[in-house]
C-alpha positions in Angstrom: 62.3 28.5 3.2 62.2 27.2 -0.4 63.3 23.8 0.8 60.3 23.6 3.1 57.9 24.8 0.4 59.4 22.3 -2.0 58.9 19.4 0.5 55.2 20.4 1.2 54.4 20.6 -2.5 56.0 17.3 -3.4 54.8 15.4 -0.4 52.2 12.8 -1.4 51.5 11.3 2.1 47.8 11.7 3.1 46.6 12.1 -0.5 44.2 9.1 -0.1 42.8 10.5 3.1 42.0 13.9 1.4 40.4 12.1 -1.6 38.3 10.0 0.8 37.2 13.1 2.7 36.1 14.7 -0.6 34.4 11.7 -2.0 32.8 10.3 1.1 29.9 12.8 1.4 28.8 12.0 -2.2 29.0 8.3 -1.6 27.1 8.6 1.6 24.3 10.6 -0.1 24.0 8.0 -2.8 23.8 5.2 -0.2 21.1 7.0 1.7 19.1 7.7 -1.5 19.5 4.0 -2.5 18.2 3.0 1.0 15.2 5.3 0.7 14.5 4.1 -2.8 14.6 0.5 -1.8 12.4 1.1 1.2 9.9 2.9 -1.0 10.0 -0.1 -3.4 9.3 -2.5 -0.5 6.4 -0.3 0.7 4.9 -0.3 -2.8 5.2 -4.1 -3.0 3.6 -4.5 0.4 0.7 -2.3 -0.6 0.1 -4.3 -3.8 0.4 -7.6 -1.9 -1.9 -6.4 0.8 -4.6 -5.4 -1.7 -4.4 -8.7 -3.5 -4.4 -10.8 -0.4 -7.4 -9.1 1.2 -9.4 -9.6 -1.9 -8.4 -13.2 -2.2 -9.1 -14.1 1.4 -12.5 -12.4 1.3 -13.5 -14.0 -2.0 -12.9 -17.5 -0.6 -16.1 -17.3 1.6 -19.8 -17.7 0.9 -20.6 -15.3 3.7 -18.5 -13.0 5.9 -19.3 -11.3 9.1 -18.2 -7.9 10.2 -15.9 -9.5 12.8 -14.2 -11.5 10.0 -13.8 -8.5 7.8 -12.3 -6.5 10.7 -9.9 -9.4 11.3 -8.9 -9.3 7.6 -8.3 -5.5 7.9 -6.3 -6.1 11.1 -4.2 -8.7 9.3 -3.5 -6.1 6.7 -2.0 -3.8 9.3 0.3 -6.7 10.3 1.3 -7.4 6.7 2.8 -3.9 6.4 5.4 -4.7 9.1 8.1 -3.3 9.5 6.8 -0.1 7.9 4.8 2.3 10.1 1.0 1.8 9.7 -0.4 5.1 10.8 -0.7 6.2 7.1 -2.4 2.9 6.0 -6.0 3.1 4.7 -8.0 0.0 3.7 -11.4 -0.8 2.3 -13.1 -4.1 1.3 -16.3 -4.0 -0.8 -18.6 -6.3 -2.6 -19.9 -5.0 -5.9 -22.4 -6.8 -8.1 -24.4 -6.4 -11.2 -28.1 -7.3 -11.2 -29.9 -9.2 -14.0 -30.1 -6.0 -16.1 -26.4 -5.3 -15.6 -26.9 -2.3 -13.2 -23.9 -2.2 -10.9 -24.3 -1.5 -7.2 -22.2 -1.8 -4.0 -23.6 -4.6 -1.7 -21.5 -3.8 1.3 -18.3 -2.0 2.3 -16.1 -2.1 5.4 -13.1 0.1 5.9 -10.3 0.9 8.3 -9.0 4.5 8.5 -10.1 5.0 4.9 -10.8 8.7 4.2 -11.7 9.0 0.5 -15.4 9.5 0.0 -15.9 8.1 -3.5 -17.7 4.8 -3.8 -15.8 1.6 -4.7 -15.9 0.9 -8.4 -14.8 -1.6 -11.1 -13.5 -0.9 -14.6 -16.1 -0.4 -17.3 -17.2 -3.8 -18.7 -15.6 -5.8 -15.8 -19.0 -7.1 -14.5 -21.6 -8.7 -16.7 -25.2 -9.2 -15.6 -25.6 -11.3 -12.4 -21.9 -11.2 -11.6 -20.1 -10.1 -8.4 -16.6 -9.1 -7.4 -14.7 -8.3 -4.2 -12.9 -5.0 -4.5 -10.1 -3.9 -2.1 -8.6 -0.5 -2.0 -5.4 0.2 -0.2 -3.8 3.7 0.2 -0.5 4.1 1.9 1.3 7.4 2.5 5.0 6.5 2.6 7.3 9.0 4.3 11.0 8.4 3.4 13.4 8.4 6.2 15.9 10.8 4.7 14.1 12.3 1.7 17.2 13.5 0.0 16.0 12.7 -3.5 12.4 11.6 -2.9 9.4 13.7 -2.1 8.4 14.1 1.6 5.4 11.9 1.1 4.7 9.3 -1.6 1.0 8.2 -1.9 0.7 4.6 -3.0 -2.8 3.4 -4.1 -3.7 -0.1 -5.1 -6.9 -1.8 -6.1 -7.5 -5.5 -6.3 -10.4 -7.5 -7.8 -11.3 -11.1 -7.0 -14.4 -13.0 -8.0 -16.1 -15.1 -5.4 -15.0 -18.8 -5.6 -17.7 -20.7 -3.7 -20.9 -18.7 -4.6 -22.1 -16.1 -7.0 -21.8 -13.4 -4.3 -20.1 -13.1 -1.0 -22.9 -12.1 1.4 -22.2 -10.1 4.5 -23.9 -11.3 7.7 -23.8 -9.5 11.0 
């Protein structure tokens, strides 16, 4: 009996398999957390790029129609690929200051945008008789595994772009 016990205690065969079995769950969790973190980073980059692109495209016109604005919003949905777009909210607005510097919203179009506050610009951004296109994008990212991340991460981006071909981008029907 002591010979058998001695052989079991001194036998080193299979030690690597046991170490692997102990370490693998930790490595797997780190891998899943890294994958979720990278996916969240990509979502944040897509949201920022989407906001800037929508503002840039809209500001390149003298006039825009509702159909053109809806096409821009639809392209925004495509830009979020391969991420799910059910949680995507978009708004494009034109804000201008009159000759006295009073700021007002000229027009707004939105797609699945639920917040009720009016579009705005930072204080001092617009001077008298200036205009800007403002885009607001909100995306609720839901991680696949959510081991180390919250169940939902709200990403909000705003972009501002001055009209390029005219003092103001007018909306036509």
